[in-house]
Phi, psi and omega in degrees: 000329182295316180296328182299325183247031174303132183252151180268124181298144176296327181291327180291317181296318181293325180291325175288336182276353179292141178290132184212165179296335186266349185275176175294150189276127182278115190222338191271133174256185181300320182295317177302319184288323174303311180296319181300317182294310182298319178297331176280331183280302188283112185194229183299332187295311186291319188270336184253302190288334178300309183294316183296315180297315181295315188286329186256337190227303197254346185058217181296337181287008174300335170299322176289327177298317178301313180300318184292313181295325179293328181299313180296319179290327180291321182290322175295323177295328174295320178291322177295322181294325178290311175303310182300325180284333180278314186234081181283072185222144179304149178126342173058224186297333175300309181297318182296321182289329179298323186277346185240324187246350177102169189295319182296319179292322182293323177294321178300318175294317178302313180293324182293323180296340175299328179297316182289308189270300182299299183291330174303310181299321181292320176297316181293326180296327174294318179291323175307318183294322178298314181286333176291325173294325177295314180297311176307318181295311187292324189263309187253358181054040176245127179244123176291132181306142184309315188297334187259006173229017178220160181279166178296349180270001184243142186229131179286168182296334179272004178085015174277128182263139182289154180245307185200139175274089184287318176303330179290322178297320181297317179287333176291319182296312179301313182291324178298316177301320179298312183296321185295326187281342171136152186289336176296311174300320183293326179291327178292319173299314177305313178304317182291318176298310182300318173305315183295309188282326176301316182300323181287322174298319177292327177293318174302319181294318182291311184286330182283336185301326181285349178261006177296133176246113184306334180299329179290338174268008181235120359282162187282328171254157184287137178279157184289337182256027183287352174088209177233166177208142186262129181285173181294338175269007179095343177294138179262129177261117183264109182287352178284344176300142184305320182273012178241008177208167177052209183287335173303318178289330177294316177296320181288327177298322178299321180291328180288311184283355177300331179304333187287342180264350184296132185128331182294334175292340179296339177299328183286343175289339176273014190300324182283355180242020183251133171289131177049063182300326181301332178264318190283325181299309177305317181302311184297317182287313189277325178290315175299322180294316179299314180300312182294326176296316180299312181296321181296318184294317180291319182294317181295320177301312185288319177304312184281344175281330183283315184244146173291145190294335177293334175300323182296331180282322185282328185279333181098141189299313188293330184264000189295319179297315178295320178298319183297316181300308182299325187269319187247344178254075187295137177094356182235042178295332179294332176295333178293319176295320180296322176297324175296320176299318179298323180289323173294316177297318179302308181303320189291316179291327172300313178302315183300309182292325179293320172298319172297316179294323181301306186293325181291325175294317178286337171301313179292322181294322179291321181294332181273355181085006181280333174226161187304157183301332187302334183284346179254006183284123184262150176292133183304331184256315184271345179057043178238155176290068190295321180295318176296322179297318179287328174292327173284333170300316177297316186293310181294320183299321179304317180284323186285323185274332190230004179231132177295148185297334180299334181297319178292320174052222187277004178301327179295318177295319179299313179300318180289315178300321174302316174305316185296318174306309184291331175293315177301316177293323182298325178299316184294318178293317181292325179298320183288313190276326179228068182296330186260010179293146179294136179230120180283342180213135183243132177289131177284162172053041175288130009262006186302305183295316180296325178291320180294314178302315177300315181295323179295321181289320176296327175297319177291322178300313183300324181294347183278351172093159182295323182303312181287330172300315181300319182293323178299310180296330176294313183295323177296321181297327177291322177296324186286329179300312181294319179300305187281353179251341176237304193293326175295337182275338189240355181306120181291319182299322177293318179298328175291336181277336181291000000 
């Protein structure tokens, strides 16, 4: 049992974090880390989840839902920042858990992060494909045949069955090639994408503000007697349900829009490639989270002010922003096309950071002996885990090309929230076990803030439902088979205890 919870000593982690000829190359500054965080955060969540949460649960009060979700993320972000300044090494929550909660919990988190990063990248790649087709149709009147942009499990209204989602493979291939060549070049591309999509988000906020109708913000929360409304797919939303009106709807909306914040923790996976990580990692994590929260609140306030919340249900989540512009912002049809471009850019940067984060987690796990050595093999020239990058390209491609995005569902969110909980708990344990260790950043009011952060994240986990818990347990079961058949035999921490 003691070996099952073997901990990795802080001194060992710090020695691994030291810059060497054999390690990952340190090239990222605070600005690149902030852009990396914004690149990971602003994506599908802003353009899709905002309308879905407002239309089905929170109404105009989705702005409060964003504040609640941001509160939980901010508390977890403070804990991430302390760990990242203490242990500037690739691996994120996996590495932090190894140092505080032991190997078995670290394995669970490392395996869990596959849901957030690899499957998350696959899901976003599918969405990228759909929006590319929409853009090509609107501008060039070119439509990709249904069978070549959908999975074999999907059938169109005309009875055409999908074969393979080719565009999703293309974007995964392009971004994998960028990451193989080095994180500095990838960061430059990400910076350009971030500037593009943030500019368009700000443009929508500025131009849309003049079209806000105060009537749409009254009442601010959905009333219990708001009745029902039929979604574009025929599903009926009943607002009398506790989680579809009032403060119950606001809380449920927080669980929905939490997806919009997934990704800020990916900044910590690049700690071993960061210049002066003790200073720059906390800046990258907290500033990117703060910027995105402000943009989310303003964007949701403007969006729900322009159109009645029930319109978002009828129009469908993905089309809601474009629908709002076309219907209520007369003379700004061009902005709808720009929003589509922003979505494509947002999806691209999210995929980029997710693929980066996944390989860095497995890089650390490989160095610890928990997964095969191939995941830690670095390119002789670019010093990137290129074999791991190509292996995860193959893995994510299988899902992106042949599986519909609905299959993954809320598993991504559960995996992320679980990691947040353990990081919050880990800070408390690390303060007790290593009180004198140098910390470039300290989480304030320990243990109060970490406990509140853990409780906030657990509350959002509970709101995701039994079905997603079942999927999580199945995924963890697969991970346990790998751990007890491979990892326990090759664990370096266990060998040190013999």
